VOSENU-957347 format. One record per residue (C-alpha): residue in three letters; x, y, z; residue number from 1. Coordinates in Angstrom, 3 decimals, always signed. Layout:
ALA,X,Y,Z,NUM .
...
END
This chain:
MET,+149.462,+69.098,+173.000,1 .
LYS,+150.403,+67.981,+169.504,2 .
THR,+150.558,+64.792,+168.838,3 .
PRO,+154.069,+63.251,+168.077,4 .
THR,+155.040,+61.825,+164.723,5 .
GLN,+156.731,+58.174,+165.361,6 .
THR,+158.926,+58.323,+161.890,7 .
ASN,+162.018,+55.318,+161.159,8 .
ALA,+163.573,+55.499,+157.810,9 .
ILE,+165.206,+52.688,+156.322,10 .
GLU,+167.151,+51.487,+153.227,11 .
PHE,+165.078,+48.343,+152.104,12 .
ASP,+167.119,+46.833,+149.475,13 .
SER,+167.970,+43.767,+147.632,14 .
ALA,+170.696,+42.599,+149.890,15 .
LYS,+168.698,+42.672,+153.443,16 .
LEU,+165.451,+40.712,+150.851,17 .
GLN,+167.901,+37.803,+150.990,18 .
ARG,+169.108,+38.291,+154.346,19 .
LEU,+164.980,+37.996,+155.110,20 .
GLY,+165.051,+34.849,+153.280,21 .
PHE,+162.935,+35.068,+150.267,22 .
GLY,+165.095,+33.741,+147.513,23 .
GLN,+161.769,+31.468,+146.365,24 .
GLN,+158.239,+31.783,+146.150,25 .
THR,+156.122,+28.706,+147.542,26 .
PRO,+152.338,+28.215,+146.897,27 .
PRO,+150.191,+30.812,+147.965,28 .
ILE,+147.590,+30.455,+150.698,29 .
LYS,+143.908,+31.723,+150.785,30 .
GLN,+143.289,+32.181,+154.672,31 .
PRO,+146.755,+33.669,+155.911,32 .
VAL,+146.996,+33.518,+159.394,33 .
SER,+150.660,+34.293,+160.268,34 .
LEU,+153.569,+36.721,+159.240,35 .
GLY,+155.236,+33.830,+156.859,36 .
GLN,+151.732,+32.743,+155.265,37 .
LEU,+151.024,+36.041,+154.438,38 .
ARG,+154.264,+36.680,+152.730,39 .
GLN,+153.625,+33.444,+150.764,40 .
GLN,+150.762,+34.846,+149.111,41 .
LEU,+151.745,+38.463,+148.649,42 .
GLY,+154.902,+36.997,+147.412,43 .
LEU,+152.255,+35.698,+144.275,44 .
LEU,+149.527,+38.433,+144.731,45 .
LEU,+151.858,+41.230,+143.856,46 .
GLN,+153.216,+40.037,+140.876,47 .
THR,+149.580,+39.722,+139.039,48 .
SER,+149.451,+43.376,+138.167,49 .
LEU,+152.624,+46.132,+136.188,50 .
GLU,+150.607,+48.483,+137.749,51 .
PRO,+151.843,+50.696,+140.646,52 .
GLN,+148.462,+51.885,+142.148,53 .
ARG,+147.416,+48.142,+141.654,54 .
ILE,+150.085,+46.388,+143.878,55 .
LEU,+150.041,+49.056,+146.210,56 .
GLY,+146.317,+48.644,+146.902,57 .
LEU,+146.717,+45.259,+147.273,58 .
PHE,+149.531,+45.832,+149.514,59 .
PHE,+147.643,+47.599,+152.054,60 .
ARG,+144.433,+45.520,+151.768,61 .
GLU,+146.444,+42.125,+152.889,62 .
VAL,+149.168,+43.944,+155.077,63 .
GLN,+146.201,+45.189,+157.317,64 .
ARG,+145.472,+41.292,+158.166,65 .
LEU,+148.516,+41.621,+160.417,66 .
VAL,+148.825,+45.520,+161.094,67 .
PRO,+145.756,+47.441,+161.354,68 .
LEU,+146.634,+50.482,+159.308,69 .
ASP,+144.700,+54.107,+158.280,70 .
ALA,+146.790,+54.736,+155.370,71 .
LEU,+149.170,+54.520,+152.901,72 .
HIS,+151.337,+56.814,+150.383,73 .
TYR,+153.799,+56.059,+148.560,74 .
GLN,+155.519,+58.844,+146.418,75 .
TYR,+158.171,+58.620,+143.361,76 .
THR,+159.796,+61.744,+142.354,77 .
PRO,+161.214,+60.899,+138.934,78 .
SER,+157.853,+59.242,+137.615,79 .
ASP,+155.645,+61.648,+138.873,80 .
LEU,+154.202,+58.745,+140.855,81 .
ARG,+152.148,+59.884,+144.539,82 .
LEU,+149.721,+56.926,+145.083,83 .
GLU,+147.002,+57.390,+148.780,84 .
PHE,+145.387,+54.737,+150.055,85 .
GLY,+143.079,+55.396,+153.139,86 .
LEU,+142.891,+58.331,+155.672,87 .
ARG,+145.696,+60.254,+157.258,88 .
GLY,+146.798,+59.724,+160.740,89 .
HIS,+148.633,+61.328,+163.603,90 .
HIS,+151.277,+58.522,+163.359,91 .
SER,+153.769,+57.658,+160.875,92 .
ILE,+156.782,+55.314,+159.734,93 .
SER,+158.600,+56.021,+156.304,94 .
TYR,+160.593,+53.592,+154.775,95 .
SER,+162.808,+54.435,+151.161,96 .
LEU,+162.894,+51.639,+148.946,97 .
SER,+165.827,+50.651,+146.983,98 .
HIS,+167.153,+48.455,+144.361,99 .
GLU,+171.276,+47.787,+143.730,100 .
GLY,+171.176,+51.130,+144.901,101 .
GLU,+168.474,+52.321,+142.403,102 .
PRO,+165.685,+54.680,+144.635,103 .
MET,+162.191,+53.079,+143.988,104 .
GLY,+160.517,+55.564,+146.098,105 .
GLU,+159.237,+56.533,+149.597,106 .
LEU,+156.549,+54.516,+151.099,107 .
THR,+154.680,+55.699,+154.157,108 .
PHE,+152.271,+53.689,+156.568,109 .
ARG,+150.040,+56.096,+158.790,110 .
ARG,+147.367,+55.081,+161.435,111 .
ARG,+145.549,+56.858,+165.063,112 .
HIS,+147.910,+55.505,+167.418,113 .
ARG,+151.696,+54.475,+167.813,114 .
PHE,+153.412,+51.792,+165.841,115 .
SER,+154.756,+48.696,+168.259,116 .
GLU,+157.563,+47.031,+167.447,117 .
ALA,+156.469,+44.172,+166.730,118 .
GLU,+154.452,+45.947,+164.379,119 .
GLN,+157.063,+47.718,+162.927,120 .
ASN,+159.007,+44.196,+161.781,121 .
TYR,+155.842,+42.537,+160.399,122 .
LEU,+155.919,+45.935,+158.049,123 .
GLU,+160.019,+45.306,+157.518,124 .
SER,+159.442,+41.746,+156.812,125 .
LEU,+156.196,+42.421,+154.292,126 .
LEU,+158.262,+45.063,+152.725,127 .
SER,+160.291,+41.997,+151.268,128 .
THR,+157.361,+41.263,+149.257,129 .
LEU,+156.502,+44.468,+147.511,130 .
LEU,+160.186,+45.219,+146.203,131 .
TYR,+160.021,+42.949,+142.891,132 .
PRO,+157.289,+43.897,+142.056,133 .
MET,+157.375,+47.319,+142.251,134 .
ARG,+160.619,+47.683,+140.468,135 .
ASN,+159.112,+45.711,+137.352,136 .
ALA,+155.980,+48.226,+137.576,137 .
LEU,+158.384,+51.403,+137.379,138 .
LEU,+160.467,+49.785,+134.797,139 .
TYR,+157.374,+49.092,+132.916,140 .
ARG,+156.502,+52.503,+133.482,141 .
ALA,+159.298,+54.416,+132.673,142 .
ALA,+159.198,+52.165,+129.430,143 .
THR,+155.447,+53.309,+128.722,144 .
ARG,+156.051,+57.056,+129.329,145 .
SER,+159.423,+57.069,+127.124,146 .
ALA,+157.438,+55.734,+123.936,147 .
LEU,+154.978,+57.988,+124.562,148 .
ARG,+156.354,+61.408,+125.641,149 .
ASP,+158.480,+64.040,+123.455,150 .
PRO,+162.357,+63.864,+124.801,151 .
LEU,+162.988,+67.365,+124.884,152 .
THR,+160.057,+69.054,+126.151,153 .
ASP,+158.381,+65.840,+128.527,154 .
THR,+155.430,+66.299,+126.983,155 .
GLY,+153.399,+63.827,+125.179,156 .
ASN,+154.397,+63.112,+121.778,157 .
ARG,+152.029,+62.698,+119.112,158 .
ILE,+151.039,+58.864,+119.485,159 .
ALA,+150.068,+59.757,+123.132,160 .
MET,+147.963,+62.774,+121.723,161 .
ASP,+146.306,+60.852,+119.609,162 .
GLN,+145.107,+57.608,+121.853,163 .
THR,+143.912,+60.151,+124.443,164 .
LEU,+142.196,+62.667,+122.287,165 .
LEU,+139.769,+59.653,+120.790,166 .
ARG,+139.745,+58.573,+124.674,167 .
GLU,+138.723,+61.674,+126.177,168 .
ILE,+136.174,+62.747,+123.403,169 .
GLU,+134.675,+59.163,+124.157,170 .
MET,+134.268,+59.879,+127.936,171 .
ALA,+132.522,+63.395,+127.474,172 .
ARG,+130.287,+62.460,+124.763,173 .
ARG,+129.274,+59.236,+127.342,174 .
HIS,+129.253,+61.669,+130.492,175 .
LEU,+127.923,+64.589,+128.805,176 .
LEU,+130.736,+66.927,+129.521,177 .
PRO,+132.334,+69.314,+127.644,178 .
LEU,+135.712,+69.014,+125.779,179 .
SER,+138.314,+71.894,+124.576,180 .
LEU,+141.299,+72.063,+122.888,181 .
LEU,+143.946,+74.802,+122.535,182 .
MET,+146.545,+74.943,+119.750,183 .
LEU,+149.791,+76.913,+121.471,184 .
ASP,+152.266,+78.300,+118.539,185 .
ILE,+155.449,+80.319,+119.874,186 .
ASP,+156.065,+83.456,+117.497,187 .
HIS,+158.202,+83.892,+115.337,188 .
PHE,+160.264,+80.865,+116.969,189 .
LYS,+162.895,+80.830,+113.295,190 .
ARG,+163.908,+84.151,+114.428,191 .
ILE,+165.186,+82.876,+117.687,192 .
ASN,+166.844,+79.625,+116.119,193 .
ASP,+168.796,+81.510,+113.277,194 .
SER,+169.599,+84.249,+115.833,195 .
TYR,+170.639,+83.015,+119.317,196 .
GLY,+171.441,+79.095,+117.780,197 .
HIS,+169.260,+75.461,+117.729,198 .
SER,+170.478,+74.649,+121.242,199 .
THR,+168.874,+78.186,+122.398,200 .
GLY,+165.714,+77.210,+120.823,201 .
ASP,+165.968,+74.015,+122.630,202 .
GLU,+165.470,+75.520,+125.968,203 .
VAL,+162.952,+78.154,+124.601,204 .
LEU,+161.150,+75.190,+123.747,205 .
LYS,+161.409,+73.322,+127.715,206 .
ALA,+160.566,+76.834,+129.140,207 .
VAL,+157.885,+77.481,+127.325,208 .
ALA,+156.671,+73.980,+127.992,209 .
ALA,+157.235,+74.241,+131.726,210 .
SER,+155.597,+77.557,+132.008,211 .
ILE,+152.253,+75.767,+130.578,212 .
LYS,+152.224,+72.552,+132.729,213 .
LYS,+152.169,+74.987,+135.564,214 .
GLN,+149.291,+76.548,+134.281,215 .
LEU,+147.343,+73.629,+134.460,216 .
ARG,+145.186,+71.332,+136.499,217 .
ASN,+146.425,+67.343,+137.174,218 .
VAL,+143.677,+66.570,+134.996,219 .
ASP,+144.929,+68.713,+131.919,220 .
MET,+147.129,+67.290,+128.910,221 .
VAL,+149.862,+68.828,+126.877,222 .
PHE,+151.692,+67.580,+124.256,223 .
ARG,+154.189,+68.561,+121.294,224 .
PHE,+151.844,+69.165,+118.354,225 .
GLY,+154.664,+70.143,+115.883,226 .
GLY,+158.001,+71.837,+116.054,227 .
GLU,+157.207,+74.727,+118.258,228 .
GLU,+153.557,+73.871,+118.072,229 .
PHE,+151.822,+72.540,+121.457,230 .
LEU,+148.226,+70.842,+122.166,231 .
ILE,+146.254,+71.306,+125.251,232 .
LEU,+144.062,+68.771,+125.993,233 .
LEU,+140.880,+70.382,+128.563,234 .
SER,+138.490,+67.682,+130.066,235 .
ASN,+135.562,+69.053,+131.426,236 .
THR,+136.219,+72.284,+130.423,237 .
GLY,+133.300,+74.434,+128.269,238 .
ARG,+134.151,+77.302,+125.426,239 .
GLU,+134.572,+80.575,+128.304,240 .
ALA,+136.579,+78.875,+130.835,241 .
ALA,+138.713,+77.274,+127.833,242 .
ALA,+139.305,+80.804,+126.625,243 .
MET,+140.425,+82.027,+130.836,244 .
VAL,+143.010,+79.144,+130.181,245 .
GLY,+144.398,+80.459,+126.909,246 .
GLU,+144.401,+83.806,+128.109,247 .
ARG,+146.685,+82.746,+131.403,248 .
LEU,+149.056,+80.596,+129.351,249 .
ARG,+149.369,+83.308,+126.841,250 .
HIS,+150.211,+85.949,+129.732,251 .
ALA,+152.398,+83.858,+131.864,252 .
ALA,+154.548,+82.537,+128.604,253 .
GLN,+154.919,+86.567,+127.558,254 .
THR,+156.173,+87.546,+131.005,255 .
GLN,+158.058,+84.572,+131.729,256 .
GLU,+162.121,+85.637,+131.181,257 .
TYR,+164.424,+83.713,+128.294,258 .
TRP,+167.597,+84.452,+128.304,259 .
ALA,+170.567,+83.544,+125.642,260 .
ASP,+174.305,+85.250,+125.898,261 .
GLY,+173.343,+87.348,+128.607,262 .
ILE,+170.289,+88.860,+126.065,263 .
GLN,+167.230,+88.424,+127.333,264 .
ILE,+164.688,+87.054,+124.502,265 .
GLU,+161.365,+88.281,+123.570,266 .
LEU,+158.704,+85.840,+123.180,267 .
THR,+154.922,+86.096,+123.148,268 .
VAL,+152.633,+82.949,+122.071,269 .
SER,+149.498,+82.823,+119.844,270 .
LEU,+146.545,+80.806,+120.715,271 .
GLY,+143.524,+79.301,+119.080,272 .
CYS,+140.455,+76.986,+120.754,273 .
SER,+137.960,+74.524,+119.779,274 .
THR,+135.186,+73.224,+122.013,275 .
LEU,+133.841,+69.767,+121.023,276 .
LEU,+130.842,+69.693,+119.330,277 .
PRO,+127.791,+66.962,+119.558,278 .
GLY,+128.798,+64.267,+116.907,279 .
GLU,+132.190,+65.964,+115.785,280 .
SER,+135.364,+63.818,+115.374,281 .
ALA,+139.130,+64.300,+116.738,282 .
GLU,+140.423,+65.246,+113.349,283 .
SER,+137.449,+67.573,+112.622,284 .
LEU,+138.169,+68.860,+116.629,285 .
LEU,+141.684,+69.659,+115.538,286 .
ARG,+141.347,+71.110,+112.304,287 .
ARG,+138.697,+73.836,+114.009,288 .
ALA,+141.468,+74.842,+116.664,289 .
ASP,+144.558,+74.859,+113.920,290 .
SER,+141.921,+77.432,+112.106,291 .
ALA,+141.417,+79.454,+115.097,292 .
LEU,+145.341,+79.526,+115.909,293 .
TYR,+145.812,+80.684,+111.814,294 .
VAL,+143.236,+83.469,+112.644,295 .
ALA,+145.001,+84.326,+115.572,296 .
LYS,+148.754,+85.010,+113.686,297 .
ARG,+146.882,+86.328,+110.879,298 .
GLU,+145.845,+89.403,+113.131,299 .
GLY,+148.790,+90.051,+114.683,300 .
ARG,+150.066,+87.292,+117.043,301 .
ASN,+150.324,+87.298,+120.725,302 .
ARG,+146.612,+86.742,+121.079,303 .
LEU,+143.878,+84.091,+121.670,304 .
ALA,+141.272,+82.996,+118.720,305 .
MET,+138.363,+81.146,+119.360,306 .
ALA,+136.685,+78.886,+116.832,307 .
GLY,+133.376,+79.451,+115.022,308 .
END
């Protein structure tokens, strides 16, 4: 017999926050023994960070002083944010968070046995302390992502690429792990702009970027390197595995359909691949990937070339 799932969904917004009486902050109490005391402490504790993961982690830990939980799950699709704490349980309660009509994601509590009515009331009261800290964290995350994203293709920009590449090289050396780069260029992209216009060219760029992201792991990163060039950073990936990823990207781009005014556009990509050498700099790693890309284009395009 399948265990039933207990699910409640409410809109938890700033109006409800005011009705519950959270207009002012009070000094934290180190050892909360009641709902009111825990609520006061959370009101201050959750404002100490702008990281959604830390805020929710603190919330998950502190809430269990009153309501035992097995897991907490949070998802906010507009920011590609999905966080989980603990293990899954059979019973769940879900809350849709919002502020002044703006959605702030969905929060789900899980555990192995049903929630009582009193526990649901506790959770709804404690959720009030989460509203403003999460709103600030999401705004900060959006601003940070905007500064590091290419607005057309929603990939990382050059600033993000430079920062990430240096960090990944350092981590690869520290943990003795391989690191590879793929430099991808859309073949004859100027012809697309000249024949169909720049708006069509923009749509093709977005489609190619989406195609790349679909073929990669969550830990892999994509950056717009230039006009029609993308850089793919493959962590913990050696030369042979990187070559396989490159071929998969090339095939996906070639088989995807691109249309303009009812006419199908033929499109291929070329790629260059380099794998980090001992003691190599970021500049050298990039230069070798770019040189390999040049070889691929010189040899006829629609192919992958490996750096020596």
